[in-house]
N, C-alpha and C positions, 0 to 999 in steps of 0.2 A: 441568148449566148451563141456564137458560132462553136460547133460542132463538127467530127468527123464521125461517121455512124459507118458500121458494117451491117448495110442491110441484105445481103444474101451473101450464099457462101460458094461464090464463084472464081476466086481468088483475087489478088491485088489489083488487076487490071479493070474488073469491073465490080467489085464487093463494096467499094465505098462511096460516100454521099456526104457532101458538105452541107449542112443542115442547121438551121436554128432551132435551139430548143431551149425550155426554162433552164436556168440556173437550177445546180442542185441543192438540197438543202443541208444543214449543216451535220449530217449523220453520217454514219457508216456501215456495212452490213455486219463488218469485223468488231465496232464498238458502238453499237446504237447508242444515240444522242451524244456521241464523245466526236463528232468530225470536225477536223481542222478544216475550213474554208480556204483554198489558196489559190490566188490571182495568177494562171501560168504564164510563165514567160516563154518556158521550154518544154518539151515532153520528149520523152526516150521512145524510139522504135528497136522494138527486139521482134527476136524469131518468135515468139507466143503469138506477137500480132499477124506474124505472116500466115503462122499455121490457124488462126481465128477466121481468116479470111475466106479458109477453103473447111471450115468445120472439123479440124484435126488436132485441135487442141483440147486436153482434157476440160478445161473451165468452157461450157459452152449454154453462154446466156441466151435468153430468147431474142430473135431479131425482131426490130433493130436494136442496137445497142454501140456505144461508145466505150471503143477500146482505148487502151493507152495504161499502164502500169506503172509510169512512173513521172512525175515532174519536178519541176522547180519554179520557184517563183515568190511571192510575197503573200504573208499570211492576212487574209482579210478578216477573220474570226476563229478563235478557239476556245474549247471548254475549260471552266475553271479548273486551276491547278495543271494544266498540262504544262511543257516544258518549253514551249513557245507562246509568242505573244503576238497580237495584231501590228502589221508593220517587219517584223522578222522574215529575213529572207531564209528562204528553207530550202531541202530536197525532201521528197516525198515519195512513197509508194502507195499510191490507191487502189491496185489490183485492175479496177476497168475505169474508164473515166476521164482517164488523162488527155484524151486529144480533143482538147475544149478550151475554151478562154477561164472557166472556172473549174475546179476541180474538188472531190473531197478525200481525205486521207485520214486511217486513224490516228490517233494523238500518238501511240509508240512508234509508229511510222514514219514520224515527220521529224526532222532532225534538222538544228538550224545549218544554214550552208557555211561550210567550212570558210574562214578568209581567204582570199585570193582564188576564189573557185568561182567563175562566171555562171550564169542559168544553163548553159549549154553542157557545161561540165556536171553542174549539179544534177541535171535530168539523166547523167550518165553512172550519177553515184553507188545508188542504192541495189538496183537488179543486177548488176555485174561486179560491184567491190563486196558487197555481202555475201553474194553466192562465192566469190574468191576466197573469201574469210574461212567461212564456212567451210568449203570442199579441202582447203590446205591445212587450217589450222585445226578445225575442229573434226573433221572427217581422216582426211592425210593424215593428221599429228606431224605436220612438218617441224622440225625440228631445227633450230640455229647449225648452221655449217653444213647441210643439207644439200643436195642437187637436185633440182625439178628440171623435169621436161616437159616444156608447155606447147601443145597443138594449138593450131588456129591462132598461131600468137598475136597476129596482128588485128585480130577481133576484138570486140569490147569485152568478152569475158577473158579474152586470151591477154590483152595488155594489163587490165585490172589483175590478174594473176601474176604476171611479171613483176607489179609493184608491190602488190600484197607477202609474195613470197620475200622479195628484196627485205622489206620490213619486218618479216619475221628472221630474218638474219641467213637466208639460203642463198645458194647461187642459179642462174638460170639458163635454160637451153632453151632458145625460141624454135618452132619448127611454121615455116612459112612458105606460101607457095609463089612468090614472086620478088624480085628486089625490090620493089618499093615495098611491099609488104615487112621486108627484112629490114629498111631504114625505119620504118614506123616500131617497130618491133626494138631496135635500137635505141632508139628514141625514148621510148617507154621504160627500157632500163635493163633490157637483157644483155647477160654478161657474154653470151655466145648466140649465133644465129647458123641455121641450115635450112636447106630448101627441103621442100618435102618431096621433089622430085630429085634428090640426091639418096645418096645411102646413110639417112640419117640415123638409123640404129647404130652404124658403126660408129658412127661421129659422137654419139651419145655414149658408148661403151668408151671411146678414147678420152673423150671430154671427162668424163665421172671417173676414170681408171679403174672400167670394169661393169659398170650399171649405176643407175641414177637412183635417189630414194624415192622420188615419187613421180608419176606422170602425171598431170592433168590433161584430162581429153574430154572437148567439150565436139569433137568433130565425128569420133564415132567410125562404122565404116569399117574398109580393109586396115585400118593402121593399128589394130587392136592388137593384133598377132606379135608384130613386130616393136610395140609399145611393152609388151610383157617380157619380150628378150631383151630389153634394154634394160630390166631392173634388176638391180642386185639383190640377192637373196633379204629375204626381209622386207623388198621394196612392195609399196602400195600404187595399185593404177587405180585413179580417182576417176570416176566416170560423172561427167557434169552433163551430157547430151550428146545429140546427135544430128550435128547440121549438116553433117556429110550425106546424110539421107538413110543410110541404113544402119540396122541394128545389129551389132556383129553378135555372135556367140563363142564362149571360151570352152574349150577342154580343161575340165577342173583337173586332171593328172597333172598338166603343167603348174599349176599352184601348188600344189602339192610335192612334184619332184622340186621346185625353184625356191619353195618357202617365201612365196608371194602372194600378195591379196590384190583383190579386185572390190573397191569399194565404192556404193552409190554414194553420191551428194544433193539428192534433191532437196535444195535449200526450201522451197516454196511449203513443200511437203511437210517438211521439220518446223517452221518457223510461226506457220500460221497460226497455231495455239497455242504460241509460248515467247508472251509479249515480252518478256524478262530476258530471252536468249537475242532478240532482237535489237533491245536496247544493249545489251553486252557487245554485240557485233558490231552495232552502231557507233558505240564509242570507242571502239579499238579501229573501225575505219577512220572517224574524225580525228583519231591521234595522229595517225600516219599521215591524213592529210595536213595537220595542224603543223608536222615538222618537213613536209615537205616530198614524203616518200609518194602519198596518193597525189597522182594528177590525172584525171580523165582526160583520155584522148581523143577529142571530138574529132570526126571525118566529116562525112555528107551533111549538110544542114540544107532543110527544107521549110516553107511556107508550111502553114496548115492545111490549104488547100491543095498542095502536091502530097499529099499523104500516101499516093500512089507510087508516085516515083520514089519515096523514100523506101515502101516494100519490095520494091522492086531491085534496088540495089542490095537487100539481104536475099531474096530470091535468086539472083543471078550470082550470090557470093562473091560481090564486088566489095563487101563494108570492109572499109578499114576506121579500127576504132569504132566510136560511139555514133549511132545515125539519130539525127536529131529534127525534130520539129520545133521550129520557132514559132511561136504564138502572139506573143506580143511585141 
């Protein structure tokens, strides 16, 4: 089968190669002997894959390896008792191996593709939407009627967070870096949008009558201080990632004096050994998709052989919604 491998740790321009490799066996390291084999139609492109081309991600398989953590396509085979069967259209998280014509995912990480979603949307369903649900509902304890500020709101995690927050009954303020991204955030369901080069802290405080309840932050960097200042007493700043490139530090006296929290939301580290939590989150995301709240925003689409171009979109911070490789 055709696949893209990372062959060296030199960045997206030179690290990738399109190769022919044997098809994978119907087993997965997370669930030996119980892998779901998927004929891939689309594969997601995410920040971890960009980091992997430089050897900067915590998961460091030996070279060469096929990256790609999430796919959508048609089930070729499934173990007995699985929730999916051959011929089903699914979205799946495989961890590695997704940038190929055939991939294998654990049974508990494979979900029926909700009605109305195409393969490209399915390829953006698990990593972003499971992260958003985990960050907002489980870690951020978001309740109906609360107000959420979302940084990077036109990206994959950002658009997912806007929709999940809406599904939880909250109102959302999107922070974006351009007018084009503002339009994407509005189409994703944001109640209000503000530019990151404006005084978004003041806008957030005015919009929320003094302070938001939750900040969801996949960006990091120098935004964190004003994010903490935008919280009301009892508010939660949920850390999802650092796409801005730098990891901020916090003076903890600010947390004490303002009665606020900084909460880590490391979805992968939490769920990998908890299949029941994976299924629970999958059911909730699926429910929101069935009622029309969850609709993954797909931005740039590339053929498999142009995977380097897809990574460059992320590297240059030009991603809008989910970047996808179309395989079939």
